[in-house]
Wavefront OBJ file of the C-alpha trace (Angstrom):
o trace
v -4.694 -17.039 -7.494
v -5.708 -13.459 -7.695
v -3.404 -11.461 -10.379
v -3.074 -7.298 -10.902
v -2.500 -6.508 -14.552
v -2.250 -3.093 -15.393
v -2.824 -2.681 -19.039
v -1.604 0.376 -20.870
v -2.252 3.110 -18.470
v -1.511 6.682 -18.587
v -2.833 9.226 -16.528
v -2.631 13.389 -17.139
v -4.254 15.938 -15.561
v -5.270 19.344 -17.336
v -3.075 22.534 -17.580
v -4.137 26.078 -18.858
v -1.740 25.254 -21.667
v -1.603 21.892 -22.430
v -2.497 18.645 -20.702
v 0.535 17.928 -17.809
v 1.096 13.880 -19.312
v 2.340 12.190 -15.921
v 2.529 8.333 -16.907
v 2.593 6.625 -20.292
v 0.985 3.475 -21.187
v 2.378 1.844 -18.171
v 2.177 -1.631 -18.259
v 2.568 -4.837 -15.474
v 1.192 -7.981 -14.003
v 1.811 -9.540 -10.789
v 0.121 -12.656 -8.808
v -0.605 -13.560 -5.574
v 2.640 -13.794 -3.321
v 4.993 -11.522 -5.697
v 6.757 -8.452 -4.158
v 7.631 -5.561 -6.744
v 9.442 -2.265 -5.812
v 8.959 0.580 -8.133
v 11.418 3.399 -8.065
v 12.334 6.575 -9.405
v 13.147 10.739 -9.251
v 10.772 12.994 -7.401
v 8.120 14.184 -9.329
v 8.316 11.239 -11.870
v 4.689 9.882 -10.602
v 4.976 6.782 -8.461
v 2.723 7.990 -6.102
v 0.220 9.051 -8.686
v 0.827 4.870 -10.001
v 0.633 3.875 -6.700
v -3.003 6.111 -6.342
v -4.040 4.235 -9.782
v -3.450 0.740 -8.693
v -5.283 1.538 -5.022
v -8.105 2.979 -6.362
v -7.661 6.574 -5.001
v -8.065 8.169 -8.347
v -8.836 7.198 -11.950
v -6.776 6.638 -15.129
v -6.869 8.767 -18.209
v -6.800 5.644 -20.459
v -6.306 2.013 -20.003
v -7.764 0.054 -16.541
v -6.296 -1.607 -13.109
v -7.842 -5.188 -13.117
v -8.121 -7.068 -9.701
v -9.019 -10.130 -10.041
v -11.945 -10.712 -11.891
v -12.504 -6.930 -11.479
v -11.953 -3.457 -13.109
v -12.910 -1.101 -10.544
v -13.287 1.573 -12.657
v -16.779 -0.067 -13.441
v -18.031 0.460 -9.920
v -20.215 3.278 -8.679
v -19.282 4.348 -5.949
v -20.483 2.917 -2.501
v -19.193 -0.437 -4.585
v -15.512 0.912 -5.037
v -15.164 2.001 -1.337
v -16.675 -1.119 -0.193
v -13.881 -3.006 -3.257
v -11.326 -0.396 -1.343
v -11.672 -1.687 2.006
v -12.040 -5.573 1.574
v -8.907 -5.826 -1.384
v -6.540 -3.082 -1.016
v -4.394 -2.485 2.214
v -2.199 0.528 2.086
v 0.790 2.019 4.296
v 1.887 6.009 3.918
v 4.598 7.587 4.194
v 2.305 9.463 6.882
v 1.517 6.731 9.280
v -1.855 8.518 9.110
v -3.175 6.796 11.952
v -5.966 8.152 14.197
v -4.383 10.082 17.603
v -7.498 9.543 19.827
v -7.713 6.092 19.686
v -4.992 3.418 21.092
v -3.271 1.070 18.778
v -5.763 -1.662 18.746
v -8.196 1.011 17.803
v -6.441 2.127 14.911
v -6.018 -1.181 13.726
v -9.272 -2.340 13.643
v -10.057 0.955 11.774
v -11.328 -0.395 8.734
v -12.897 -3.502 10.213
v -15.765 -0.259 11.202
v -16.750 -0.110 7.819
v -18.987 -3.245 8.869
v -21.071 -1.506 11.848
v -19.144 -3.085 14.923
v -16.198 -5.109 14.917
v -16.698 -9.149 15.178
v -14.922 -11.282 17.601
v -12.468 -12.999 14.740
v -11.726 -9.930 14.089
v -10.393 -8.455 17.228
v -8.029 -11.344 17.301
v -7.053 -10.938 13.997
v -5.569 -7.692 15.574
v -4.405 -8.761 18.863
v -2.252 -11.065 16.307
v -1.138 -8.967 13.867
v -0.196 -6.440 16.942
v 2.554 -9.577 18.541
v 3.840 -9.823 15.130
v 4.680 -6.326 14.822
v 5.956 -6.512 18.225
v 3.129 -4.203 19.296
v 1.028 -6.462 21.662
v 2.719 -4.588 25.014
v 1.775 -0.681 23.587
v -2.025 -1.647 21.761
v -3.536 0.760 24.447
v -1.134 3.498 23.967
v -1.776 6.445 21.390
v -0.137 7.188 18.501
v 1.820 10.173 20.354
v 3.323 7.642 23.209
v 4.981 5.757 20.240
v 8.444 6.000 18.165
v 7.969 7.064 14.434
v 9.177 3.101 13.370
v 6.560 1.960 16.068
v 3.861 3.959 14.506
v 4.927 2.800 11.023
v 4.306 -0.813 12.117
v 0.371 -0.290 13.558
v -0.141 1.290 10.677
v 0.580 -1.931 8.839
v -1.030 -4.039 11.041
v -4.257 -1.806 10.183
v -3.713 -2.048 6.541
v -3.536 -6.445 6.703
v -6.772 -6.377 8.872
v -9.176 -6.952 6.646
v -7.055 -9.473 4.892
v -6.538 -7.863 1.441
v -5.203 -9.488 -1.719
v -2.880 -6.030 -2.933
v -0.600 -4.256 -0.284
v 0.407 -1.103 -1.764
v 2.993 0.865 0.403
v 4.189 4.352 -0.470
v 7.404 5.649 1.544
v 7.230 3.191 4.081
v 10.044 4.097 5.750
v 10.978 7.478 3.935
v 10.522 8.983 7.542
v 12.433 6.329 10.118
v 16.034 6.244 10.356
v 18.081 3.178 9.288
v 17.101 0.652 12.170
v 13.548 1.445 12.015
v 13.396 1.488 8.626
v 14.885 -2.118 8.177
v 12.652 -3.515 10.578
v 9.418 -1.909 8.893
v 10.977 -3.169 5.612
v 11.188 -7.101 6.757
v 8.269 -6.933 7.958
v 6.481 -5.940 5.174
v 7.747 -8.558 3.222
v 7.696 -11.281 5.802
v 3.872 -10.502 6.526
v 3.199 -9.838 2.193
v 4.789 -14.002 1.863
v 3.456 -14.979 5.095
v -0.693 -13.924 4.132
v 0.598 -14.879 0.372
v -0.783 -11.037 -1.141
v 0.652 -9.135 -3.658
v 2.927 -6.503 -2.408
v 4.238 -3.064 -4.439
v 6.437 -0.262 -2.646
v 7.010 2.813 -4.159
v 10.439 3.941 -2.095
v 13.687 6.107 -2.501
v 14.999 3.442 -0.507
v 17.651 1.367 -2.768
v 18.060 -0.924 0.800
v 14.011 -1.433 1.266
v 13.808 -2.152 -3.193
v 16.900 -4.860 -2.404
v 14.560 -6.612 -0.018
v 11.400 -6.567 -3.284
v 11.799 -9.761 -5.743
v 11.861 -7.460 -8.419
v 12.428 -3.687 -9.100
v 11.256 -1.557 -11.865
v 12.128 2.428 -12.449
v 9.712 5.007 -13.361
v 11.058 7.882 -15.149
v 9.464 9.930 -17.851
v 6.102 8.332 -17.338
v 7.573 5.084 -18.399
v 8.033 2.015 -15.650
v 11.695 -0.060 -17.152
v 12.796 -2.548 -15.180
v 15.478 -2.125 -13.248
v 18.847 -3.182 -14.357
v 21.553 -2.152 -11.775
l 1 2 3 4 5 6 7 8 9 10 11 12 13 14 15 16 17 18 19 20 21 22 23 24 25 26 27 28 29 30 31 32 33 34 35 36 37 38 39 40 41 42 43 44 45 46 47 48 49 50 51 52 53 54 55 56 57 58 59 60 61 62 63 64 65 66 67 68 69 70 71 72 73 74 75 76 77 78 79 80 81 82 83 84 85 86 87 88 89 90 91 92 93 94 95 96 97 98 99 100 101 102 103 104 105 106 107 108 109 110 111 112 113 114 115 116 117 118 119 120 121 122 123 124 125 126 127 128 129 130 131 132 133 134 135 136 137 138 139 140 141 142 143 144 145 146 147 148 149 150 151 152 153 154 155 156 157 158 159 160 161 162 163 164 165 166 167 168 169 170 171 172 173 174 175 176 177 178 179 180 181 182 183 184 185 186 187 188 189 190 191 192 193 194 195 196 197 198 199 200 201 202 203 204 205 206 207 208 209 210 211 212 213 214 215 216 217 218 219 220 221 222 223 224 225 226
């Protein structure tokens, strides 16, 4: 069983005066098959925390360990490979490549290996079927609705069978119905794949779909009690 350990993580950014402290000693543990939501006011550091967990940034102190790997010990090529294989990302802005079809977008993470294997193509087709886009596989992002684009992004995030899925405001640009559908798919596929899922959101509706919810405020992470 894989485990994510966030251990006393702090993050600050230099300014002309004193450092801007964003995170202060954040710690938690998440196991395979578990999910959690992180909520909090704008500017509280939610995206910064997600970026640290996703190895897109490095903490000022503390560490993040996924499985038995501390990504901060890896050089850039090995870190990029680790991130590509172990972590899936879903962003508020789907970040699909506009010139590529839905199927091609889903396969983008596989291209780090040079070519797409038959089993990867089969998985991409299966994922598009699971998210309700099998009949849109040849369409480009501009031909899709907002909800469809986000579902395509979810398929892309899962193509490599990641250990950890990170979603940053995945329903933030969607209407209520589309947001509900994307949220349900996140949880459904996370449980099917037995991966870990962390969702950063302003939506209490989405947060309530997770098994636990924590609030980030003044740089500290606290379990939400209401």
